[in-house]
Structure formats: C-alpha cells, structure tokens
N, C-alpha and C positions, 0 to 999 in steps of 0.2 A: 504492501499499499505505499501510495506517495502522501508527501506531510499535507499536499493539498487538499487532497481528498478527505483525510481524515480529518483536517481542522471542518472543513467544509461540513462533512457529516458530523461533527457533534459540536458545531460552533452556539447552537443554541444552548447546553450546559458548561459552556466555557463563559457565554453573557450571564448566566442565572448564577454563577460561582462569583463573575467580578461583580455583579449587584449584590449580591449577599456581604462578599466583602466589604463593600460601600458602605453598607449598612451597619454593619459592627461595627467597622473604624468609627464611624459617624456617632453611634451610639455610646462605645467605649468613651471616647471623645467628652461626648457629653458628660456622663457621667462622673468621670476625671475633672472635668473642672465645673461642675457643680460643689462634689465632693473638697476637693482640694484645697477651697479657701477654708472650710471650714477647721479640716485638720491642721492647715498652718496657726491658726487661731487658737486652735485648740494645744495647741504647742508652744504657742508663746505662755499657755497659764502658768501659773506657778503654784498650784495644786500637784503635787509630784503624784499620784494615783491616775493622774489624766496623763503626766509626761510619760511616763514609764512605757506602759504599752506601746505609746506614738512613736516613742524612739526603738524599742524594738521593731515595731514594724516597718518604721521607716528605712531603719538599718536593715532588714530582712530585705527590704524592694530594690534597696539602693546596691546592694552585696550579692544580689544574686543572680546572675544570669536570666535572662528575658524565655530563653529556651528549658531550662529550668524548672521555674515556675510553671511554665506550660504544661510539662510533664507531670509536675507534681499534682495541678490541679485534674490532669487528666485520669493519671495511673493510680493514685494513690486512694480516691475513695473506695472505688470496685474494689482492691485488695483490705480495705478496713472494715468491711460490711460485713456481721455475721449470717449466711445465708446456712440453713439447717435444713 
C-alpha cells in the first residue's frame, strides 16, 4: 500500500484524532488557567497546613517528567484496584 492511499482511506480518523487533541488541549489549558491563580494565592498563605501539601504537589509536578506522570495516571489505578 502506498502512503497516499492509506492516508486517503484513514483521513476521517486522522481528522477526528486531531480535533479531539485540540479539544483536550483547550480543556486542559482552561482548567490549568483557572486553577493556577488560586494555587498561587494559597501558596503565598502563611498557614503551614496549606503550604506543605502545595509544596509537595509543586515539587512533584516540577520534578517529574510529563511522560512519567502520564504513565502513573494511566497504569497505576488499574494495578491498585482489588478485583476479586
């Protein structure tokens, strides 16, 4: 099979995947943009009970590669569930 014939055959799937990627990118950016100012303000708070969990979260998110975080979110929950 040639590249052109495969591309033409699967064009609707490529388009659907591209649109889904754009939707998820927009949604993730929107959620992050709404959450970030509140997290930043809480981080400036003098209360140690608020600061410690945020410091741990920020240190983890900054210090871990994105691919490792994605693998953890995708593969860890099925491993930790107890199905009998």
